[in-house]
Every structure is written in structure tokens, then in C-alpha cells.
RODRENDREN-723730 format. One record per atom (N, C-alpha, C): residue number from 1; atom name; x negated, y, z negated; chain. Coordinates in nm, 2 decimals. Layout:
# residues N
    n  atom       x       y       z  chain
  NUM    CA       X       Y       Z      A
...
This chain:
# residues 169
    n  atom       x       y       z  chain
    1     N    1.31   -0.51   -0.85      A
    1    CA    1.23   -0.42   -0.78      A
    1     C    1.32   -0.30   -0.73      A
    2     N    1.44   -0.33   -0.71      A
    2    CA    1.54   -0.22   -0.67      A
    2     C    1.53   -0.10   -0.75      A
    3     N    1.53   -0.11   -0.88      A
    3    CA    1.53    0.00   -0.97      A
    3     C    1.39    0.07   -0.97      A
    4     N    1.29    0.00   -0.95      A
    4    CA    1.15    0.05   -0.93      A
    4     C    1.15    0.14   -0.81      A
    5     N    1.21    0.10   -0.70      A
    5    CA    1.21    0.17   -0.58      A
    5     C    1.29    0.30   -0.59      A
    6     N    1.40    0.29   -0.67      A
    6    CA    1.48    0.41   -0.70      A
    6     C    1.39    0.52   -0.77      A
    7     N    1.31    0.47   -0.87      A
    7    CA    1.23    0.56   -0.94      A
    7     C    1.12    0.62   -0.85      A
    8     N    1.06    0.54   -0.76      A
    8    CA    0.96    0.60   -0.66      A
    8     C    1.03    0.70   -0.58      A
    9     N    1.15    0.68   -0.53      A
    9    CA    1.22    0.78   -0.45      A
    9     C    1.25    0.91   -0.53      A
   10     N    1.28    0.89   -0.66      A
   10    CA    1.30    1.00   -0.75      A
   10     C    1.17    1.09   -0.76      A
   11     N    1.06    1.02   -0.77      A
   11    CA    0.93    1.09   -0.78      A
   11     C    0.91    1.18   -0.66      A
   12     N    0.94    1.12   -0.54      A
   12    CA    0.93    1.20   -0.42      A
   12     C    1.03    1.31   -0.41      A
   13     N    1.15    1.29   -0.45      A
   13    CA    1.25    1.39   -0.45      A
   13     C    1.22    1.51   -0.55      A
   14     N    1.15    1.48   -0.66      A
   14    CA    1.11    1.58   -0.76      A
   14     C    0.98    1.65   -0.71      A
   15     N    0.92    1.60   -0.61      A
   15    CA    0.80    1.67   -0.56      A
   15     C    0.67    1.62   -0.63      A
   16     N    0.68    1.52   -0.71      A
   16    CA    0.56    1.47   -0.78      A
   16     C    0.47    1.39   -0.69      A
   17     N    0.53    1.34   -0.58      A
   17    CA    0.45    1.28   -0.47      A
   17     C    0.51    1.33   -0.34      A
   18     N    0.42    1.35   -0.24      A
   18    CA    0.47    1.40   -0.11      A
   18     C    0.53    1.28   -0.03      A
   19     N    0.46    1.17   -0.04      A
   19    CA    0.51    1.05    0.03      A
   19     C    0.45    0.93   -0.03      A
   20     N    0.50    0.81    0.00      A
   20    CA    0.44    0.69   -0.05      A
   20     C    0.48    0.58    0.05      A
   21     N    0.41    0.47    0.03      A
   21    CA    0.44    0.34    0.10      A
   21     C    0.40    0.23    0.01      A
   22     N    0.48    0.13    0.01      A
   22    CA    0.45    0.00   -0.07      A
   22     C    0.33   -0.06    0.00      A
   23     N    0.24   -0.11   -0.08      A
   23    CA    0.11   -0.17   -0.02      A
   23     C    0.09   -0.31   -0.09      A
   24     N   -0.03   -0.37   -0.06      A
   24    CA   -0.07   -0.49   -0.13      A
   24     C    0.02   -0.61   -0.09      A
   25     N    0.02   -0.71   -0.18      A
   25    CA    0.09   -0.83   -0.16      A
   25     C    0.24   -0.82   -0.13      A
   26     N    0.30   -0.73   -0.20      A
   26    CA    0.45   -0.71   -0.18      A
   26     C    0.47   -0.66   -0.04      A
   27     N    0.40   -0.57    0.01      A
   27    CA    0.41   -0.52    0.15      A
   27     C    0.39   -0.63    0.25      A
   28     N    0.29   -0.71    0.22      A
   28    CA    0.26   -0.82    0.32      A
   28     C    0.37   -0.92    0.32      A
   29     N    0.45   -0.94    0.21      A
   29    CA    0.56   -1.03    0.21      A
   29     C    0.67   -0.99    0.30      A
   30     N    0.68   -0.87    0.34      A
   30    CA    0.78   -0.83    0.44      A
   30     C    0.75   -0.89    0.58      A
   31     N    0.62   -0.94    0.60      A
   31    CA    0.58   -0.99    0.72      A
   31     C    0.55   -1.14    0.72      A
   32     N    0.52   -1.19    0.60      A
   32    CA    0.48   -1.33    0.58      A
   32     C    0.57   -1.41    0.48      A
   33     N    0.54   -1.53    0.47      A
   33    CA    0.60   -1.61    0.36      A
   33     C    0.56   -1.55    0.23      A
   34     N    0.64   -1.56    0.12      A
   34    CA    0.61   -1.50   -0.01      A
   34     C    0.49   -1.57   -0.07      A
   35     N    0.41   -1.49   -0.14      A
   35    CA    0.30   -1.54   -0.22      A
   35     C    0.31   -1.48   -0.36      A
   36     N    0.25   -1.54   -0.46      A
   36    CA    0.25   -1.48   -0.59      A
   36     C    0.18   -1.35   -0.59      A
   37     N    0.24   -1.25   -0.65      A
   37    CA    0.16   -1.12   -0.68      A
   37     C    0.22   -1.07   -0.81      A
   38     N    0.13   -1.01   -0.88      A
   38    CA    0.16   -0.96   -1.02      A
   38     C    0.22   -0.83   -1.02      A
   39     N    0.19   -0.74   -0.93      A
   39    CA    0.23   -0.60   -0.94      A
   39     C    0.27   -0.55   -0.80      A
   40     N    0.32   -0.42   -0.81      A
   40    CA    0.36   -0.35   -0.69      A
   40     C    0.25   -0.24   -0.68      A
   41     N    0.18   -0.25   -0.57      A
   41    CA    0.08   -0.14   -0.53      A
   41     C    0.15   -0.04   -0.45      A
   42     N    0.13    0.09   -0.48      A
   42    CA    0.19    0.19   -0.41      A
   42     C    0.09    0.30   -0.37      A
   43     N    0.07    0.32   -0.23      A
   43    CA   -0.01    0.43   -0.19      A
   43     C    0.07    0.55   -0.20      A
   44     N    0.01    0.66   -0.26      A
   44    CA    0.08    0.78   -0.28      A
   44     C    0.00    0.90   -0.22      A
   45     N    0.07    0.99   -0.16      A
   45    CA    0.01    1.12   -0.11      A
   45     C    0.06    1.22   -0.21      A
   46     N   -0.04    1.29   -0.27      A
   46    CA   -0.01    1.39   -0.37      A
   46     C   -0.07    1.53   -0.32      A
   47     N    0.00    1.63   -0.35      A
   47    CA   -0.05    1.77   -0.32      A
   47     C   -0.18    1.79   -0.40      A
   48     N   -0.29    1.83   -0.34      A
   48    CA   -0.41    1.86   -0.41      A
   48     C   -0.49    1.95   -0.33      A
   49     N   -0.59    2.01   -0.39      A
   49    CA   -0.68    2.10   -0.32      A
   49     C   -0.76    2.02   -0.22      A
   50     N   -0.77    2.07   -0.10      A
   50    CA   -0.85    1.99    0.00      A
   50     C   -0.99    1.96   -0.04      A
   51     N   -1.05    2.05   -0.11      A
   51    CA   -1.19    2.02   -0.15      A
   51     C   -1.20    1.94   -0.28      A
   52     N   -1.09    1.90   -0.34      A
   52    CA   -1.09    1.82   -0.46      A
   52     C   -1.16    1.69   -0.44      A
   53     N   -1.25    1.65   -0.53      A
   53    CA   -1.32    1.52   -0.52      A
   53     C   -1.24    1.41   -0.59      A
   54     N   -1.15    1.45   -0.68      A
   54    CA   -1.07    1.36   -0.76      A
   54     C   -0.92    1.40   -0.74      A
   55     N   -0.84    1.30   -0.71      A
   55    CA   -0.70    1.33   -0.70      A
   55     C   -0.63    1.28   -0.83      A
   56     N   -0.57    1.37   -0.90      A
   56    CA   -0.51    1.34   -1.03      A
   56     C   -0.37    1.28   -1.01      A
   57     N   -0.35    1.18   -1.09      A
   57    CA   -0.22    1.12   -1.09      A
   57     C   -0.14    1.16   -1.22      A
   58     N   -0.20    1.25   -1.30      A
   58    CA   -0.15    1.29   -1.43      A
   58     C    0.00    1.33   -1.42      A
   59     N    0.04    1.40   -1.32      A
   59    CA    0.18    1.45   -1.32      A
   59     C    0.27    1.33   -1.31      A
   60     N    0.24    1.23   -1.23      A
   60    CA    0.32    1.11   -1.22      A
   60     C    0.33    1.04   -1.35      A
   61     N    0.21    1.01   -1.41      A
   61    CA    0.20    0.94   -1.53      A
   61     C    0.27    1.01   -1.64      A
   62     N    0.25    1.14   -1.65      A
   62    CA    0.32    1.22   -1.76      A
   62     C    0.47    1.21   -1.75      A
   63     N    0.52    1.22   -1.63      A
   63    CA    0.66    1.21   -1.60      A
   63     C    0.72    1.08   -1.64      A
   64     N    0.65    0.97   -1.60      A
   64    CA    0.70    0.84   -1.63      A
   64     C    0.69    0.80   -1.77      A
   65     N    0.58    0.85   -1.84      A
   65    CA    0.56    0.82   -1.98      A
   65     C    0.67    0.89   -2.06      A
   66     N    0.70    1.02   -2.02      A
   66    CA    0.81    1.09   -2.09      A
   66     C    0.95    1.02   -2.07      A
   67     N    0.96    0.95   -1.96      A
   67    CA    1.08    0.87   -1.94      A
   67     C    1.09    0.74   -2.01      A
   68     N    0.98    0.71   -2.08      A
   68    CA    0.97    0.59   -2.17      A
   68     C    0.91    0.47   -2.10      A
   69     N    0.85    0.48   -1.99      A
   69    CA    0.79    0.37   -1.92      A
   69     C    0.65    0.34   -1.98      A
   70     N    0.62    0.22   -2.02      A
   70    CA    0.50    0.19   -2.09      A
   70     C    0.38    0.16   -2.00      A
   71     N    0.26    0.17   -2.06      A
   71    CA    0.14    0.13   -1.99      A
   71     C    0.11   -0.01   -2.02      A
   72     N    0.05   -0.08   -1.92      A
   72    CA    0.00   -0.21   -1.94      A
   72     C   -0.13   -0.22   -1.86      A
   73     N   -0.24   -0.20   -1.92      A
   73    CA   -0.37   -0.20   -1.85      A
   73     C   -0.38   -0.09   -1.75      A
   74     N   -0.40   -0.12   -1.62      A
   74    CA   -0.41   -0.01   -1.52      A
   74     C   -0.27    0.02   -1.46      A
   75     N   -0.17   -0.05   -1.51      A
   75    CA   -0.03   -0.03   -1.45      A
   75     C    0.06    0.05   -1.55      A
   76     N    0.16    0.10   -1.49      A
   76    CA    0.27    0.16   -1.56      A
   76     C    0.39    0.07   -1.53      A
   77     N    0.46    0.02   -1.63      A
   77    CA    0.57   -0.07   -1.61      A
   77     C    0.70    0.00   -1.59      A
   78     N    0.75   -0.01   -1.46      A
   78    CA    0.87    0.07   -1.43      A
   78     C    0.98   -0.04   -1.41      A
   79     N    1.08   -0.03   -1.49      A
   79    CA    1.19   -0.12   -1.48      A
   79     C    1.15   -0.27   -1.48      A
   80     N    1.05   -0.30   -1.56      A
   80    CA    1.00   -0.44   -1.57      A
   80     C    0.89   -0.48   -1.47      A
   81     N    0.86   -0.39   -1.37      A
   81    CA    0.77   -0.42   -1.27      A
   81     C    0.64   -0.34   -1.29      A
   82     N    0.52   -0.41   -1.31      A
   82    CA    0.39   -0.34   -1.32      A
   82     C    0.36   -0.27   -1.19      A
   83     N    0.34   -0.14   -1.19      A
   83    CA    0.31   -0.06   -1.07      A
   83     C    0.18    0.01   -1.08      A
   84     N    0.10   -0.01   -0.97      A
   84    CA   -0.03    0.06   -0.97      A
   84     C   -0.02    0.17   -0.86      A
   85     N   -0.04    0.29   -0.90      A
   85    CA   -0.04    0.40   -0.80      A
   85     C   -0.18    0.42   -0.75      A
   86     N   -0.19    0.42   -0.62      A
   86    CA   -0.32    0.44   -0.55      A
   86     C   -0.32    0.56   -0.46      A
   87     N   -0.39    0.66   -0.49      A
   87    CA   -0.40    0.78   -0.40      A
   87     C   -0.44    0.74   -0.27      A
   88     N   -0.37    0.78   -0.17      A
   88    CA   -0.41    0.75   -0.03      A
   88     C   -0.52    0.85    0.01      A
   89     N   -0.64    0.81   -0.04      A
   89    CA   -0.76    0.90   -0.04      A
   89     C   -0.84    0.89    0.09      A
   90     N   -0.83    0.77    0.15      A
   90    CA   -0.91    0.75    0.27      A
   90     C   -0.83    0.78    0.40      A
   91     N   -0.89    0.81    0.51      A
   91    CA   -0.82    0.83    0.63      A
   91     C   -0.73    0.71    0.67      A
   92     N   -0.78    0.59    0.64      A
   92    CA   -0.70    0.47    0.67      A
   92     C   -0.57    0.47    0.59      A
   93     N   -0.59    0.49    0.46      A
   93    CA   -0.47    0.48    0.37      A
   93     C   -0.37    0.60    0.41      A
   94     N   -0.42    0.71    0.44      A
   94    CA   -0.34    0.83    0.48      A
   94     C   -0.26    0.79    0.60      A
   95     N   -0.33    0.73    0.70      A
   95    CA   -0.27    0.69    0.83      A
   95     C   -0.17    0.58    0.80      A
   96     N   -0.19    0.49    0.71      A
   96    CA   -0.10    0.38    0.68      A
   96     C    0.03    0.44    0.62      A
   97     N    0.02    0.54    0.53      A
   97    CA    0.14    0.60    0.48      A
   97     C    0.21    0.69    0.58      A
   98     N    0.14    0.77    0.65      A
   98    CA    0.20    0.86    0.76      A
   98     C    0.27    0.78    0.86      A
   99     N    0.22    0.66    0.89      A
   99    CA    0.29    0.58    1.00      A
   99     C    0.37    0.46    0.95      A
  100     N    0.39    0.46    0.82      A
  100    CA    0.47    0.35    0.76      A
  100     C    0.61    0.35    0.81      A
  101     N    0.67    0.23    0.82      A
  101    CA    0.81    0.23    0.88      A
  101     C    0.91    0.22    0.76      A
  102     N    1.02    0.29    0.78      A
  102    CA    1.12    0.30    0.68      A
  102     C    1.20    0.16    0.69      A
  103     N    1.23    0.11    0.57      A
  103    CA    1.31   -0.01    0.56      A
  103     C    1.41    0.01    0.45      A
  104     N    1.50   -0.08    0.45      A
  104    CA    1.60   -0.08    0.34      A
  104     C    1.58   -0.21    0.26      A
  105     N    1.56   -0.20    0.13      A
  105    CA    1.54   -0.32    0.04      A
  105     C    1.65   -0.31   -0.07      A
  106     N    1.74   -0.41   -0.07      A
  106    CA    1.85   -0.41   -0.17      A
  106     C    1.93   -0.27   -0.17      A
  107     N    1.95   -0.22   -0.05      A
  107    CA    2.02   -0.09   -0.04      A
  107     C    1.94    0.03   -0.06      A
  108     N    1.81    0.02   -0.09      A
  108    CA    1.73    0.13   -0.12      A
  108     C    1.63    0.16   -0.01      A
  109     N    1.62    0.28    0.04      A
  109    CA    1.52    0.31    0.14      A
  109     C    1.38    0.32    0.08      A
  110     N    1.29    0.26    0.16      A
  110    CA    1.15    0.27    0.12      A
  110     C    1.06    0.26    0.24      A
  111     N    0.93    0.26    0.23      A
  111    CA    0.84    0.25    0.34      A
  111     C    0.73    0.14    0.32      A
  112     N    0.70    0.07    0.43      A
  112    CA    0.59   -0.02    0.42      A
  112     C    0.50    0.01    0.54      A
  113     N    0.36   -0.01    0.52      A
  113    CA    0.27    0.01    0.64      A
  113     C    0.30   -0.10    0.74      A
  114     N    0.25   -0.08    0.86      A
  114    CA    0.26   -0.18    0.97      A
  114     C    0.17   -0.30    0.93      A
  115     N    0.20   -0.41    0.98      A
  115    CA    0.12   -0.53    0.96      A
  115     C   -0.03   -0.50    1.00      A
  116     N   -0.04   -0.42    1.11      A
  116    CA   -0.18   -0.39    1.16      A
  116     C   -0.25   -0.30    1.06      A
  117     N   -0.18   -0.21    0.99      A
  117    CA   -0.25   -0.13    0.89      A
  117     C   -0.28   -0.21    0.77      A
  118     N   -0.19   -0.31    0.73      A
  118    CA   -0.22   -0.39    0.62      A
  118     C   -0.34   -0.48    0.64      A
  119     N   -0.36   -0.52    0.76      A
  119    CA   -0.48   -0.60    0.80      A
  119     C   -0.60   -0.52    0.78      A
  120     N   -0.60   -0.39    0.84      A
  120    CA   -0.71   -0.31    0.83      A
  120     C   -0.75   -0.27    0.68      A
  121     N   -0.65   -0.25    0.60      A
  121    CA   -0.67   -0.22    0.46      A
  121     C   -0.73   -0.34    0.39      A
  122     N   -0.68   -0.45    0.42      A
  122    CA   -0.74   -0.58    0.36      A
  122     C   -0.88   -0.60    0.40      A
  123     N   -0.91   -0.57    0.53      A
  123    CA   -1.05   -0.59    0.58      A
  123     C   -1.14   -0.49    0.51      A
  124     N   -1.09   -0.37    0.49      A
  124    CA   -1.17   -0.27    0.42      A
  124     C   -1.20   -0.31    0.27      A
  125     N   -1.10   -0.37    0.20      A
  125    CA   -1.12   -0.41    0.06      A
  125     C   -1.21   -0.52    0.06      A
  126     N   -1.20   -0.62    0.15      A
  126    CA   -1.30   -0.73    0.16      A
  126     C   -1.31   -0.83    0.05      A
  127     N   -1.21   -0.84   -0.03      A
  127    CA   -1.22   -0.95   -0.13      A
  127     C   -1.16   -1.08   -0.07      A
  128     N   -1.19   -1.19   -0.14      A
  128    CA   -1.14   -1.32   -0.09      A
  128     C   -0.99   -1.31   -0.06      A
  129     N   -0.92   -1.27   -0.16      A
  129    CA   -0.77   -1.26   -0.15      A
  129     C   -0.73   -1.17   -0.04      A
  130     N   -0.81   -1.07   -0.01      A
  130    CA   -0.77   -0.98    0.10      A
  130     C   -0.79   -1.05    0.24      A
  131     N   -0.90   -1.13    0.25      A
  131    CA   -0.92   -1.20    0.37      A
  131     C   -0.81   -1.31    0.39      A
  132     N   -0.77   -1.37    0.28      A
  132    CA   -0.66   -1.47    0.29      A
  132     C   -0.53   -1.40    0.34      A
  133     N   -0.51   -1.27    0.29      A
  133    CA   -0.39   -1.20    0.34      A
  133     C   -0.40   -1.17    0.49      A
  134     N   -0.53   -1.13    0.53      A
  134    CA   -0.55   -1.11    0.68      A
  134     C   -0.51   -1.23    0.76      A
  135     N   -0.56   -1.35    0.71      A
  135    CA   -0.52   -1.48    0.78      A
  135     C   -0.37   -1.50    0.78      A
  136     N   -0.30   -1.48    0.67      A
  136    CA   -0.16   -1.50    0.67      A
  136     C   -0.09   -1.40    0.77      A
  137     N   -0.13   -1.28    0.77      A
  137    CA   -0.07   -1.18    0.85      A
  137     C   -0.09   -1.21    1.00      A
  138     N   -0.22   -1.25    1.03      A
  138    CA   -0.25   -1.28    1.17      A
  138     C   -0.17   -1.41    1.22      A
  139     N   -0.15   -1.50    1.13      A
  139    CA   -0.08   -1.62    1.16      A
  139     C    0.07   -1.61    1.16      A
  140     N    0.13   -1.53    1.07      A
  140    CA    0.27   -1.53    1.05      A
  140     C    0.35   -1.40    1.10      A
  141     N    0.27   -1.29    1.11      A
  141    CA    0.34   -1.16    1.15      A
  141     C    0.33   -1.14    1.30      A
  142     N    0.42   -1.07    1.35      A
  142    CA    0.41   -1.03    1.49      A
  142     C    0.31   -0.91    1.50      A
  143     N    0.19   -0.94    1.56      A
  143    CA    0.09   -0.84    1.56      A
  143     C    0.07   -0.78    1.70      A
  144     N    0.06   -0.65    1.71      A
  144    CA    0.03   -0.58    1.83      A
  144     C   -0.12   -0.57    1.83      A
  145     N   -0.18   -0.66    1.91      A
  145    CA   -0.33   -0.67    1.91      A
  145     C   -0.40   -0.54    1.96      A
  146     N   -0.34   -0.47    2.05      A
  146    CA   -0.39   -0.34    2.10      A
  146     C   -0.39   -0.24    1.98      A
  147     N   -0.28   -0.23    1.91      A
  147    CA   -0.27   -0.14    1.80      A
  147     C   -0.37   -0.18    1.69      A
  148     N   -0.38   -0.31    1.66      A
  148    CA   -0.47   -0.35    1.56      A
  148     C   -0.61   -0.31    1.59      A
  149     N   -0.65   -0.34    1.72      A
  149    CA   -0.79   -0.31    1.76      A
  149     C   -0.81   -0.15    1.75      A
  150     N   -0.71   -0.08    1.79      A
  150    CA   -0.73    0.07    1.78      A
  150     C   -0.75    0.12    1.64      A
  151     N   -0.67    0.06    1.55      A
  151    CA   -0.68    0.10    1.40      A
  151     C   -0.81    0.06    1.35      A
  152     N   -0.85   -0.07    1.38      A
  152    CA   -0.98   -0.12    1.33      A
  152     C   -1.10   -0.04    1.38      A
  153     N   -1.10    0.00    1.51      A
  153    CA   -1.21    0.08    1.57      A
  153     C   -1.21    0.22    1.51      A
  154     N   -1.09    0.28    1.50      A
  154    CA   -1.08    0.42    1.45      A
  154     C   -1.14    0.43    1.31      A
  155     N   -1.12    0.32    1.23      A
  155    CA   -1.16    0.33    1.09      A
  155     C   -1.29    0.24    1.07      A
  156     N   -1.36    0.22    1.17      A
  156    CA   -1.49    0.15    1.17      A
  156     C   -1.49    0.01    1.10      A
  157     N   -1.38   -0.06    1.13      A
  157    CA   -1.37   -0.20    1.07      A
  157     C   -1.37   -0.31    1.18      A
  158     N   -1.38   -0.27    1.31      A
  158    CA   -1.38   -0.37    1.41      A
  158     C   -1.49   -0.47    1.40      A
  159     N   -1.61   -0.42    1.37      A
  159    CA   -1.72   -0.52    1.35      A
  159     C   -1.70   -0.61    1.23      A
  160     N   -1.64   -0.56    1.13      A
  160    CA   -1.61   -0.65    1.01      A
  160     C   -1.51   -0.76    1.05      A
  161     N   -1.41   -0.72    1.13      A
  161    CA   -1.31   -0.82    1.17      A
  161     C   -1.38   -0.92    1.26      A
  162     N   -1.46   -0.88    1.35      A
  162    CA   -1.53   -0.98    1.44      A
  162     C   -1.62   -1.07    1.36      A
  163     N   -1.69   -1.02    1.26      A
  163    CA   -1.78   -1.10    1.17      A
  163     C   -1.69   -1.21    1.10      A
  164     N   -1.58   -1.16    1.04      A
  164    CA   -1.49   -1.25    0.97      A
  164     C   -1.44   -1.36    1.06      A
  165     N   -1.39   -1.32    1.18      A
  165    CA   -1.34   -1.43    1.27      A
  165     C   -1.45   -1.53    1.31      A
  166     N   -1.58   -1.48    1.33      A
  166    CA   -1.69   -1.57    1.36      A
  166     C   -1.71   -1.67    1.25      A
  167     N   -1.70   -1.63    1.12      A
  167    CA   -1.72   -1.72    1.01      A
  167     C   -1.61   -1.83    1.01      A
  168     N   -1.49   -1.80    1.06      A
  168    CA   -1.39   -1.90    1.06      A
  168     C   -1.41   -2.01    1.17      A
  169     N   -1.49   -1.99    1.26      A
  169    CA   -1.52   -2.09    1.37      A
  169     C   -1.59   -2.20    1.32      A
């Protein structure tokens, strides 16, 4: 993953992305015990016209393809790691990237969203594996409950969280 992070930082340095944060299962593993995950999800912020309905990732993909990185389904394989670029298109995802904390992984600087943002993103996605991630994060990560409540309410996910907790009883 170290080399993959180096490439992500190079994309930022070249201006192909404004900012990014690791997301998904790999980001959650910085807060919980490891679980199997196939790929590296990356939220990216890309310059685009504010009124644009579609955010194009073509410049990223063209650059990586020209560097010899192959496609595999919806992923581009960077240094052996399948990577899925996800435009931070919603206010929640934008907030998660903007407020992500800088960390060092194998000597490489990168960013991950807070555990509270990861919970909110998983609640929004709403798949079974996402709810399992929420459970792991609530159980294993140090959660600031006030921050979590603020994020969930701001992004209209508080009710969904309350419903999910009720189902667990």
C-alpha cells in the first residue's frame, strides 16, 4: 500500500486531485481490528464547474493508464492494489475529506476521515457490511459522541442511526 499512497500523493502534487482521504474498510482498520477488504477506496476532491452534474475522473484515469496501471472492473490497479476513486460529491463526503486527519503510514503522509465521519458515511451507504462497520467502529474506536451526533444531524442521518440502534435491541 505504501507505493499506492505515493502515487496518490503524486496525483495531488500534479494537481489532478485537489485533496483526498482514504475511505472504506481500509480507513476503518486504522480504528478497529483488521477485516478483509479487497480494495482501497479513496474519496477525491477534483476541480470542476460548480454547476456540473457529473464529476469526471478522466484526467486521473488517463494519467494512471499512461503510466501503465491496468483496469480491473471498476478499479484501477496501482502497484498491485485495486483502487476505487470516489468523487467526494456529497456534503458529507466533502466534509469527511476536508476534516480528515493526517497520518503517516509506512513513512508516507496520507489522510483518513475521523471515525465519526466513517460511521456517518457507512450509515448513509446502508448496506449490511456498512452497518457491520458501524458496529465495529462504535465498539472498538474511541468515539466522540457529541461530534458523531453533530455530523449525523447535519447530514440528516440521526434518525437512521436511531432506527439501526433500535433494531439491535
